[in-house]
N, CA, C and O atoms as a DFTB+ gen file, in Angstrom:
656 C
 N C O
     1  1      72.657     -15.757     -63.655
     2  2      72.602     -16.096     -62.342
     3  2      71.841     -15.079     -61.709
     4  3      71.491     -15.266     -60.544
     5  1      71.528     -14.019     -62.305
     6  2      70.339     -13.218     -61.565
     7  2      69.130     -14.120     -61.440
     8  3      68.384     -14.124     -60.460
     9  1      68.965     -15.059     -62.759
    10  2      67.794     -15.751     -62.192
    11  2      67.790     -16.619     -61.035
    12  3      66.817     -16.876     -60.327
    13  1      69.368     -17.185     -60.872
    14  2      69.386     -18.391     -59.911
    15  2      69.201     -17.560     -58.594
    16  3      68.605     -18.225     -57.747
    17  1      69.511     -16.408     -58.210
    18  2      69.094     -15.750     -57.255
    19  2      67.965     -15.403     -56.585
    20  3      67.614     -15.540     -55.413
    21  1      67.369     -14.837     -57.735
    22  2      65.600     -14.927     -57.743
    23  2      64.992     -16.314     -57.285
    24  3      64.288     -16.489     -56.290
    25  1      65.350     -17.156     -58.096
    26  2      64.778     -18.469     -57.762
    27  2      65.215     -18.768     -56.330
    28  3      64.294     -19.237     -55.660
    29  1      66.262     -18.637     -55.743
    30  2      66.833     -18.990     -54.454
    31  2      66.208     -18.298     -53.620
    32  3      66.047     -18.804     -52.509
    33  1      65.765     -17.195     -53.829
    34  2      64.939     -16.259     -52.559
    35  2      63.706     -16.662     -52.261
    36  3      63.213     -16.761     -51.137
    37  1      63.074     -16.960     -53.594
    38  2      61.543     -17.536     -53.766
    39  2      61.739     -18.880     -52.857
    40  3      61.058     -19.022     -51.841
    41  1      62.713     -19.878     -53.269
    42  2      62.764     -20.912     -52.255
    43  2      62.654     -20.707     -50.872
    44  3      61.714     -21.109     -50.185
    45  1      63.776     -19.979     -50.412
    46  2      63.882     -19.408     -49.332
    47  2      62.645     -19.045     -48.620
    48  3      62.374     -19.548     -47.530
    49  1      61.937     -18.240     -49.167
    50  2      60.771     -17.662     -48.777
    51  2      59.645     -18.689     -48.240
    52  3      59.176     -18.726     -47.103
    53  1      59.342     -19.479     -49.295
    54  2      58.290     -20.608     -49.393
    55  2      58.647     -21.716     -48.263
    56  3      57.808     -22.324     -47.599
    57  1      59.849     -21.839     -48.186
    58  2      60.577     -22.759     -47.108
    59  2      60.374     -22.221     -45.806
    60  3      60.140     -23.062     -44.938
    61  1      60.408     -20.906     -45.418
    62  2      60.204     -20.095     -44.273
    63  2      59.048     -19.887     -43.878
    64  3      58.682     -19.917     -42.703
    65  1      58.336     -19.645     -44.899
    66  2      56.981     -19.161     -44.908
    67  2      55.805     -20.323     -45.402
    68  3      54.984     -19.985     -46.254
    69  1      55.781     -21.395     -44.950
    70  2      54.919     -22.418     -45.848
    71  2      53.473     -22.017     -45.998
    72  3      52.876     -22.270     -47.044
    73  1      52.857     -21.366     -44.935
    74  2      51.283     -20.974     -44.892
    75  2      51.225     -19.493     -45.172
    76  3      50.133     -19.035     -44.836
    77  1      51.972     -18.680     -45.632
    78  2      51.631     -17.441     -45.869
    79  2      52.773     -16.494     -45.813
    80  3      53.906     -16.946     -45.648
    81  1      52.596     -15.390     -45.920
    82  2      53.741     -14.203     -45.839
    83  2      54.000     -13.971     -44.389
    84  3      53.288     -14.284     -43.435
    85  1      55.197     -13.337     -44.404
    86  2      55.729     -12.867     -42.939
    87  2      55.078     -12.147     -42.235
    88  3      54.948     -12.309     -41.022
    89  1      54.522     -11.154     -42.967
    90  2      53.669     -10.147     -42.076
    91  2      52.490     -10.707     -41.526
    92  3      52.129     -10.277     -40.431
    93  1      51.726     -11.719     -42.168
    94  2      50.637     -12.209     -41.396
    95  2      50.910     -12.860     -40.160
    96  3      50.256     -12.651     -39.139
    97  1      52.045     -13.791     -40.255
    98  2      52.433     -14.391     -39.207
    99  2      53.047     -13.463     -38.098
   100  3      52.712     -13.827     -36.970
   101  1      53.620     -12.684     -38.121
   102  2      53.981     -11.410     -37.279
   103  2      52.634     -10.962     -36.548
   104  3      52.562     -10.887     -35.322
   105  1      51.650     -10.692     -37.344
   106  2      50.545      -9.881     -36.763
   107  2      49.488     -10.862     -36.286
   108  3      48.437     -10.433     -35.810
   109  1      49.717     -12.111     -36.391
   110  2      48.609     -12.781     -35.464
   111  2      49.388     -13.373     -34.532
   112  3      48.681     -13.835     -33.637
   113  1      50.901     -13.616     -34.303
   114  2      51.708     -13.454     -32.956
   115  2      51.367     -12.409     -32.200
   116  3      50.951     -12.589     -31.055
   117  1      51.500     -11.126     -32.760
   118  2      51.571      -9.884     -31.937
   119  2      50.179      -9.504     -31.296
   120  3      50.031      -8.877     -30.247
   121  1      49.114     -10.034     -32.178
   122  2      47.729      -9.568     -31.710
   123  2      47.182     -10.852     -30.890
   124  3      46.299     -10.466     -30.124
   125  1      47.376     -12.082     -30.798
   126  2      47.130     -12.990     -30.104
   127  2      47.325     -12.946     -28.426
   128  3      46.635     -13.640     -27.680
   129  1      48.271     -12.111     -27.998
   130  2      48.136     -11.905     -26.480
   131  2      47.292     -10.781     -26.069
   132  3      46.797     -10.692     -24.946
   133  1      47.132      -9.872     -27.066
   134  2      46.125      -8.986     -26.668
   135  2      44.797      -9.467     -26.687
   136  3      44.145      -9.154     -25.691
   137  1      44.282     -10.062     -27.444
   138  2      43.195     -10.625     -27.453
   139  2      42.768     -11.627     -26.403
   140  3      41.643     -11.788     -25.930
   141  1      43.801     -12.216     -26.157
   142  2      43.573     -13.059     -25.129
   143  2      42.967     -12.724     -23.798
   144  3      43.512     -11.840     -23.138
   145  1      41.671     -13.461     -23.226
   146  2      40.989     -12.854     -22.081
   147  2      41.246     -13.457     -20.680
   148  3      40.897     -14.592     -20.355
   149  1      41.809     -12.690     -19.991
   150  2      41.956     -12.739     -18.375
   151  2      40.877     -13.106     -17.777
   152  3      40.109     -12.280     -17.284
   153  1      40.621     -14.698     -17.727
   154  2      39.236     -14.956     -17.123
   155  2      39.279     -15.020     -15.582
   156  3      38.215     -15.033     -14.964
   157  1      40.102     -15.048     -15.130
   158  2      40.403     -14.654     -13.662
   159  2      39.882     -13.354     -13.275
   160  3      39.120     -13.178     -12.325
   161  1      40.393     -12.316     -14.167
   162  2      39.836     -10.939     -13.778
   163  2      38.493     -10.551     -14.314
   164  3      37.803      -9.637     -13.864
   165  1      38.166     -11.390     -15.391
   166  2      36.616     -11.188     -15.597
   167  2      35.575     -11.744     -14.661
   168  3      34.423     -11.334     -14.524
   169  1      36.238     -12.861     -13.967
   170  2      35.340     -13.366     -12.835
   171  2      35.210     -12.543     -11.710
   172  3      34.139     -12.320     -11.146
   173  1      36.287     -12.096     -11.385
   174  2      36.432     -11.284     -10.022
   175  2      35.576      -9.832     -10.461
   176  3      34.904      -9.315      -9.569
   177  1      35.593      -9.315     -11.540
   178  2      34.574      -8.264     -11.772
   179  2      33.275      -8.573     -11.808
   180  3      32.381      -7.811     -11.440
   181  1      33.089      -9.894     -12.327
   182  2      31.688     -10.163     -12.294
   183  2      30.977     -10.554     -11.087
   184  3      29.750     -10.557     -10.993
   185  1      31.866     -10.913     -10.083
   186  2      31.568     -11.453      -8.746
   187  2      31.451      -9.974      -7.904
   188  3      30.626      -9.871      -6.996
   189  1      32.111      -9.130      -8.182
   190  2      31.953      -7.682      -7.500
   191  2      30.727      -6.983      -8.017
   192  3      30.211      -6.075      -7.365
   193  1      30.306      -7.334      -9.037
   194  2      29.091      -6.597      -9.708
   195  2      27.912      -7.319      -9.074
   196  3      26.910      -6.747      -8.645
   197  1      28.184      -8.966      -9.051
   198  2      26.920      -9.527      -8.482
   199  2      26.749      -9.334      -7.319
   200  3      25.583      -9.492      -6.955
   201  1      27.715      -8.944      -6.292
   202  2      27.527      -8.918      -4.794
   203  2      26.676      -7.316      -4.487
   204  3      25.740      -7.079      -3.724
   205  1      27.401      -6.443      -5.374
   206  2      27.013      -5.087      -5.313
   207  2      25.424      -5.054      -5.606
   208  3      24.644      -4.473      -4.851
   209  1      25.056      -5.677      -6.678
   210  2      23.662      -5.850      -6.900
   211  2      22.826      -6.774      -6.068
   212  3      21.597      -6.703      -6.086
   213  1      23.422      -7.558      -5.409
   214  2      22.570      -8.332      -4.481
   215  2      22.495      -7.370      -3.077
   216  3      21.632      -7.607      -2.231
   217  1      23.233      -6.535      -2.947
   218  2      23.329      -5.603      -1.852
   219  2      22.263      -4.542      -2.433
   220  3      21.629      -4.097      -1.476
   221  1      21.866      -4.019      -3.546
   222  2      20.982      -3.252      -3.740
   223  2      19.757      -3.902      -3.749
   224  3      18.809      -3.296      -3.250
   225  1      19.594      -4.904      -4.167
   226  2      18.144      -5.716      -3.883
   227  2      18.001      -5.773      -2.807
   228  3      16.862      -5.422      -2.500
   229  1      18.770      -6.131      -1.764
   230  2      18.276      -6.281      -0.248
   231  2      18.070      -5.018       0.162
   232  3      17.281      -4.987       1.106
   233  1      18.545      -3.754      -0.238
   234  2      17.943      -2.614       0.193
   235  2      16.884      -2.473      -0.283
   236  3      16.012      -2.087       0.495
   237  1      16.540      -2.682      -1.539
   238  2      15.365      -2.368      -2.409
   239  2      14.354      -2.896      -1.574
   240  3      13.431      -2.168      -1.211
   241  1      14.428      -4.142      -1.211
   242  2      13.366      -5.213      -0.309
   243  2      13.076      -4.580       0.871
   244  3      11.932      -4.427       1.301
   245  1      14.230      -4.153       1.486
   246  2      13.868      -3.350       2.899
   247  2      13.147      -2.185       2.518
   248  3      12.084      -2.057       3.126
   249  1      13.431      -1.243       1.638
   250  2      12.590      -0.087       1.371
   251  2      11.156      -0.622       1.030
   252  3      10.216      -0.084       1.614
   253  1      10.954      -1.419       0.327
   254  2       9.720      -2.071      -0.014
   255  2       8.817      -2.408       1.295
   256  3       7.683      -1.962       1.471
   257  1       9.451      -3.196       2.103
   258  2       8.920      -3.522       3.368
   259  2       8.473      -2.095       4.128
   260  3       7.277      -1.823       4.238
   261  1       9.358      -1.339       4.565
   262  2       9.409      -0.121       5.038
   263  2       7.983       0.763       4.561
   264  3       7.162       1.280       5.319
   265  1       7.980       0.755       3.178
   266  2       6.759       1.607       2.345
   267  2       5.501       0.771       2.809
   268  3       4.491       1.309       3.263
   269  1       5.617      -0.273       2.691
   270  2       4.201      -1.178       3.021
   271  2       4.018      -1.011       4.535
   272  3       2.840      -1.054       4.891
   273  1       4.700      -0.875       5.263
   274  2       4.544      -0.836       6.934
   275  2       3.672       1.088       7.170
   276  3       2.719       1.468       7.850
   277  1       4.788       1.941       6.054
   278  2       4.145       3.195       6.471
   279  2       2.597       3.283       5.890
   280  3       1.688       3.866       6.481
   281  1       2.472       2.644       4.709
   282  2       0.903       2.552       4.305
   283  2       0.157       2.048       5.303
   284  3      -0.796       2.706       5.723
   285  1       0.416       1.019       5.747
   286  2      -0.453       0.267       6.981
   287  2      -0.650       1.543       8.099
   288  3      -1.675       2.095       8.499
   289  1       0.619       1.736       8.387
   290  2       0.453       3.102       9.612
   291  2      -0.401       4.048       9.224
   292  3      -1.203       4.435      10.074
   293  1      -0.441       4.573       8.040
   294  2      -1.007       5.607       7.522
   295  2      -2.692       5.110       7.517
   296  3      -3.528       5.837       8.055
   297  1      -3.012       4.063       6.986
   298  2      -4.257       3.627       6.936
   299  2      -4.994       3.203       8.333
   300  3      -6.180       2.888       8.428
   301  1      -4.182       3.253       9.239
   302  2      -4.553       3.250      10.634
   303  2      -4.772       4.766      11.288
   304  3      -5.741       5.033      11.998
   305  1      -3.854       5.604      10.984
   306  2      -3.808       6.700      11.196
   307  2      -5.202       7.410      10.749
   308  3      -5.855       8.018      11.597
   309  1      -5.591       7.331       9.561
   310  2      -6.713       7.728       9.097
   311  2      -8.018       7.131       9.664
   312  3      -9.060       7.781       9.754
   313  1      -7.881       5.845      10.039
   314  2      -8.976       5.158      10.941
   315  2      -9.133       6.143      11.984
   316  3     -10.140       6.838      12.116
   317  1      -8.129       6.182      12.710
   318  2      -8.079       6.869      14.136
   319  2      -8.625       8.523      13.994
   320  3      -9.427       9.071      14.749
   321  1      -8.054       9.032      12.996
   322  2      -8.763      10.505      12.746
   323  2     -10.067      10.380      12.393
   324  3     -10.828      11.125      13.011
   325  1     -10.581       9.619      11.536
   326  2     -11.987       9.493      11.176
   327  2     -13.001       9.106      12.657
   328  3     -14.014       9.737      12.960
   329  1     -12.538       8.144      13.296
   330  2     -13.101       7.698      14.697
   331  2     -13.280       8.733      15.530
   332  3     -14.330       8.927      16.142
   333  1     -11.919       9.698      15.622
   334  2     -12.273      11.135      16.303
   335  2     -13.055      12.005      15.981
   336  3     -13.777      12.600      16.782
   337  1     -13.011      12.240      14.521
   338  2     -14.035      13.248      14.182
   339  2     -15.397      12.864      14.240
   340  3     -16.299      13.702      14.208
   341  1     -15.603      11.615      14.325
   342  2     -16.890      11.180      14.518
   343  2     -17.340      11.192      15.970
   344  3     -18.509      11.475      16.234
   345  1     -16.375      10.868      17.017
   346  2     -16.770      11.150      18.435
   347  2     -17.221      12.651      18.487
   348  3     -18.312      13.005      18.934
   349  1     -16.188      13.562      17.941
   350  2     -16.636      14.874      17.877
   351  2     -18.120      15.320      17.235
   352  3     -18.876      16.111      17.799
   353  1     -18.301      14.894      16.395
   354  2     -19.667      15.021      15.654
   355  2     -21.100      14.344      16.529
   356  3     -22.251      14.777      16.472
   357  1     -20.646      13.285      17.240
   358  2     -21.756      12.578      18.242
   359  2     -21.628      13.376      19.411
   360  3     -22.694      13.467      20.019
   361  1     -20.613      14.022      19.961
   362  2     -20.800      15.023      21.070
   363  2     -21.503      16.265      20.506
   364  3     -22.428      16.600      21.247
   365  1     -21.390      16.890      19.654
   366  2     -22.056      18.102      18.832
   367  2     -23.295      17.773      18.899
   368  3     -24.011      18.500      19.589
   369  1     -23.815      16.779      18.319
   370  2     -25.123      16.464      18.063
   371  2     -26.038      16.025      19.651
   372  3     -27.241      16.188      19.859
   373  1     -25.132      15.516      20.473
   374  2     -25.620      15.232      22.063
   375  2     -26.015      16.665      22.622
   376  3     -27.108      16.885      23.144
   377  1     -24.948      17.684      22.451
   378  2     -25.033      18.809      23.150
   379  2     -26.372      19.636      22.297
   380  3     -27.108      20.380      22.946
   381  1     -26.562      19.453      21.023
   382  2     -27.591      20.167      20.292
   383  2     -29.003      19.283      20.735
   384  3     -30.104      19.830      20.667
   385  1     -28.889      18.212      21.082
   386  2     -30.259      17.417      21.341
   387  2     -30.647      16.827      22.737
   388  3     -31.692      16.237      23.012
   389  1     -29.504      17.131      23.633
   390  2     -29.751      16.388      24.958
   391  2     -29.574      14.918      25.123
   392  3     -29.715      14.353      26.207
   393  1     -29.266      14.327      24.029
   394  2     -29.509      12.963      24.148
   395  2     -28.050      12.410      24.564
   396  3     -27.064      12.912      24.024
   397  1     -27.911      11.438      25.465
   398  2     -26.667      11.150      26.149
   399  2     -25.560      10.654      24.658
   400  3     -26.064      10.234      23.616
   401  1     -24.266      10.789      24.819
   402  2     -23.522      10.344      24.201
   403  2     -23.171       8.784      23.905
   404  3     -22.689       8.183      22.945
   405  1     -23.673       8.399      25.262
   406  2     -23.723       6.873      25.098
   407  2     -24.829       6.218      24.305
   408  3     -24.714       5.089      23.828
   409  1     -25.877       6.954      24.189
   410  2     -27.084       6.418      23.357
   411  2     -26.789       6.916      22.001
   412  3     -26.990       6.132      21.074
   413  1     -26.409       7.922      21.778
   414  2     -25.916       8.252      20.351
   415  2     -24.911       7.306      19.477
   416  3     -24.877       6.953      18.298
   417  1     -24.094       7.064      20.659
   418  2     -23.146       5.915      19.930
   419  2     -23.507       4.859      19.567
   420  3     -22.792       4.258      18.765
   421  1     -24.666       4.300      20.001
   422  2     -25.108       2.954      19.564
   423  2     -26.083       3.234      18.075
   424  3     -26.526       2.246      17.490
   425  1     -26.315       4.389      17.630
   426  2     -26.912       4.625      16.378
   427  2     -26.061       4.501      15.437
   428  3     -24.937       4.992      15.330
   429  1     -26.845       3.582      14.513
   430  2     -25.940       3.462      13.171
   431  2     -26.090       4.429      11.976
   432  3     -26.638       4.080      10.930
   433  1     -25.652       5.483      12.152
   434  2     -25.580       6.585      11.038
   435  2     -24.288       6.834      10.380
   436  3     -23.297       6.604      11.073
   437  1     -24.100       7.257       9.181
   438  2     -23.096       7.429       8.600
   439  2     -22.840       8.684       8.005
   440  3     -22.130       8.788       7.005
   441  1     -23.535       9.917       8.725
   442  2     -23.347      11.440       8.532
   443  2     -23.874      11.896       9.790
   444  3     -24.513      11.264      10.631
   445  1     -23.452      13.257       9.782
   446  2     -23.925      14.292      11.077
   447  2     -25.680      14.490      11.008
   448  3     -26.401      14.675      11.989
   449  1     -26.148      14.390       9.502
   450  2     -27.513      14.936       9.307
   451  2     -28.290      13.449       9.824
   452  3     -29.141      13.416      10.713
   453  1     -27.891      12.484       9.209
   454  2     -28.474      11.267       9.789
   455  2     -28.663      10.878      11.278
   456  3     -29.668      10.367      11.773
   457  1     -27.422      11.242      11.945
   458  2     -27.447      11.254      13.166
   459  2     -28.349      12.125      13.909
   460  3     -29.000      11.631      14.829
   461  1     -28.452      13.201      13.661
   462  2     -29.215      14.430      14.238
   463  2     -30.682      13.982      13.810
   464  3     -31.504      14.025      14.726
   465  1     -31.054      13.640      12.806
   466  2     -32.312      13.108      12.686
   467  2     -32.840      11.946      13.557
   468  3     -33.950      11.863      14.082
   469  1     -32.043      11.260      13.594
   470  2     -31.859       9.836      14.679
   471  2     -32.040      10.293      16.075
   472  3     -32.742       9.677      16.877
   473  1     -31.324      11.507      16.391
   474  2     -31.314      11.910      17.754
   475  2     -33.070      12.504      18.022
   476  3     -33.916      12.066      18.801
   477  1     -33.131      13.373      17.269
   478  2     -34.631      13.992      17.225
   479  2     -35.541      12.964      17.377
   480  3     -36.285      13.084      18.351
   481  1     -35.716      11.810      16.558
   482  2     -36.630      10.763      16.884
   483  2     -36.627      10.172      18.210
   484  3     -37.710       9.868      18.711
   485  1     -35.276       9.923      18.997
   486  2     -35.106       9.580      20.077
   487  2     -35.557      10.590      21.161
   488  3     -36.129      10.246      22.195
   489  1     -35.301      11.650      20.887
   490  2     -36.023      12.946      21.742
   491  2     -37.277      13.052      21.992
   492  3     -37.722      13.428      23.077
   493  1     -38.208      12.609      20.644
   494  2     -39.492      12.536      20.739
   495  2     -39.989      11.331      21.308
   496  3     -41.104      11.327      21.831
   497  1     -39.293      10.319      21.264
   498  2     -39.583       9.128      21.832
   499  2     -39.514       9.260      23.493
   500  3     -40.362       8.785      24.248
   501  1     -38.410       9.953      23.877
   502  2     -38.322      10.147      25.296
   503  2     -39.083      11.049      26.023
   504  3     -39.220      10.954      27.242
   505  1     -39.707      12.126      25.183
   506  2     -40.751      13.161      25.683
   507  2     -42.004      12.434      25.636
   508  3     -42.845      12.827      26.445
   509  1     -42.390      11.294      24.748
   510  2     -43.592      10.418      24.899
   511  2     -43.602       9.618      25.836
   512  3     -44.648       9.445      26.461
   513  1     -42.620       9.038      26.116
   514  2     -42.404       8.107      27.227
   515  2     -42.404       8.724      28.476
   516  3     -42.856       7.993      29.358
   517  1     -41.995       9.985      28.893
   518  2     -42.067      10.706      29.877
   519  2     -43.833      11.217      30.159
   520  3     -44.415      11.142      31.242
   521  1     -44.326      11.650      29.058
   522  2     -45.753      12.098      29.258
   523  2     -46.450      11.016      29.530
   524  3     -47.439      11.132      30.254
   525  1     -46.096       9.806      29.032
   526  2     -47.238       8.649      29.373
   527  2     -46.726       8.100      30.972
   528  3     -47.530       7.420      31.610
   529  1     -45.564       8.377      31.491
   530  2     -45.346       7.876      32.810
   531  2     -45.447       8.806      33.929
   532  3     -45.287       8.488      35.107
   533  1     -45.692       9.852      33.540
   534  2     -45.885      10.946      34.667
   535  2     -47.182      10.636      35.452
   536  3     -48.057       9.915      34.972
   537  1     -47.279      11.222      36.711
   538  2     -48.333      10.982      37.418
   539  2     -49.668      11.655      36.883
   540  3     -50.719      11.021      36.979
   541  1     -49.651      12.955      36.307
   542  2     -50.664      13.312      35.503
   543  2     -52.269      13.186      36.270
   544  3     -52.439      13.233      37.489
   545  1     -53.169      13.049      35.425
   546  2     -54.631      13.123      35.695
   547  2     -54.710      11.690      36.345
   548  3     -54.234      10.844      35.587
   549  1     -55.150      11.208      37.468
   550  2     -55.355       9.906      37.839
   551  2     -56.452       9.301      37.836
   552  3     -56.584       8.107      38.107
   553  1     -57.812      10.479      37.365
   554  2     -58.956      10.256      37.481
   555  2     -59.420       9.180      36.320
   556  3     -60.337       8.364      36.412
   557  1     -58.485       9.415      35.133
   558  2     -58.730       8.850      33.699
   559  2     -58.430       7.022      33.811
   560  3     -57.919       6.418      34.754
   561  1     -58.778       6.648      32.933
   562  2     -58.082       5.317      32.818
   563  2     -56.810       5.205      32.416
   564  3     -56.438       6.107      31.665
   565  1     -55.977       4.320      32.701
   566  2     -54.905       4.571      31.975
   567  2     -54.790       3.990      30.620
   568  3     -55.409       3.003      30.224
   569  1     -53.844       4.772      29.871
   570  2     -53.856       4.475      28.624
   571  2     -53.174       2.944      28.095
   572  3     -52.298       2.384      28.753
   573  1     -53.598       2.508      27.105
   574  2     -52.891       1.172      26.715
   575  2     -51.566       1.364      26.240
   576  3     -51.071       2.282      25.586
   577  1     -50.957       0.020      26.830
   578  2     -49.379       0.285      26.585
   579  2     -49.411       0.334      25.175
   580  3     -50.311      -0.121      24.469
   581  1     -48.140       1.043      24.709
   582  2     -47.864       1.037      23.284
   583  2     -47.112      -0.069      22.773
   584  3     -46.141      -0.496      23.398
   585  1     -47.503      -0.595      21.624
   586  2     -46.743      -1.855      21.217
   587  2     -45.282      -1.894      20.836
   588  3     -44.576      -2.887      20.660
   589  1     -44.971      -0.612      20.742
   590  2     -43.562      -0.076      20.428
   591  2     -42.687      -0.281      21.909
   592  3     -43.012       0.177      23.005
   593  1     -41.689      -0.969      21.639
   594  2     -40.504      -1.182      22.722
   595  2     -39.248      -0.367      22.453
   596  3     -39.044       0.155      21.357
   597  1     -38.413      -0.271      23.483
   598  2     -37.083       0.497      23.197
   599  2     -36.451      -0.148      21.963
   600  3     -36.054       0.590      21.061
   601  1     -36.328      -1.492      21.859
   602  2     -35.810      -2.031      20.776
   603  2     -36.462      -1.766      19.643
   604  3     -35.630      -1.461      18.789
   605  1     -37.810      -1.726      19.120
   606  2     -38.211      -1.245      18.340
   607  2     -37.846       0.089      17.920
   608  3     -37.345       0.321      16.820
   609  1     -38.057       0.834      18.660
   610  2     -37.570       2.376      18.475
   611  2     -36.039       2.411      18.007
   612  3     -35.744       3.157      17.073
   613  1     -35.186       1.735      18.542
   614  2     -33.717       1.851      18.218
   615  2     -33.796       1.084      16.756
   616  3     -32.880       1.394      15.994
   617  1     -34.672       0.213      16.298
   618  2     -34.579      -0.390      15.147
   619  2     -34.975       0.513      14.186
   620  3     -34.178       0.675      13.262
   621  1     -35.957       1.117      14.164
   622  2     -36.465       2.339      13.416
   623  2     -35.649       3.625      13.477
   624  3     -35.862       4.466      12.604
   625  1     -34.775       3.855      14.380
   626  2     -33.790       4.801      14.527
   627  2     -32.722       4.676      13.408
   628  3     -32.397       5.477      12.532
   629  1     -32.286       3.461      13.692
   630  2     -31.024       2.881      13.044
   631  2     -31.602       2.718      11.534
   632  3     -30.912       3.128      10.601
   633  1     -32.683       2.207      11.329
   634  2     -33.177       2.081       9.889
   635  2     -33.072       3.387       9.223
   636  3     -32.381       3.545       8.216
   637  1     -33.808       4.399       9.820
   638  2     -33.856       5.647       9.621
   639  2     -32.440       6.332       9.192
   640  3     -32.159       6.939       8.158
   641  1     -31.748       6.069      10.184
   642  2     -30.173       6.810      10.089
   643  2     -29.523       6.245       9.036
   644  3     -28.875       7.021       8.334
   645  1     -29.531       4.706       8.650
   646  2     -28.750       4.427       7.683
   647  2     -29.392       4.385       6.379
   648  3     -28.603       4.140       5.467
   649  1     -30.825       4.588       5.974
   650  2     -31.327       5.055       5.005
   651  2     -31.941       3.571       4.386
   652  3     -32.369       3.633       3.234
   653  1     -31.995       2.520       4.938
   654  2     -32.635       1.335       4.695
   655  2     -34.434       1.155       4.450
   656  3     -34.920       0.044       4.236
């Protein structure tokens, strides 16, 4: 009889659990709801992250544009400062040589030394022109006109000032 009971319990177990033991079935049933993904919640989560990233990207673009504009403004400020410094240099050389600022401003020089050298050349030219155009001794024959014109002098001055 004991054997009949053992066979009966084994038959009941196989009928009740045709695909494995009871512990496996209850474990998969218990874990299945836990592993099921809430896709709507995931979609909301990723949508929030995407919006936040989009806002940060827009802010980064705005900052980049502002940085570019700041660089452009800094370059313009540097240009203006350089122009102001050059004007001071021209004024200084003008005060030292007596050549008007307007005349020195058309000289193409890239340093104070070259500008001063050009101003001295102009000074020499002006003195030479004044010496030849004065009333002086009228008993002598007038001197022959010099082949150099003001344009030639300015060409020479600019050539010497730029080092060409």
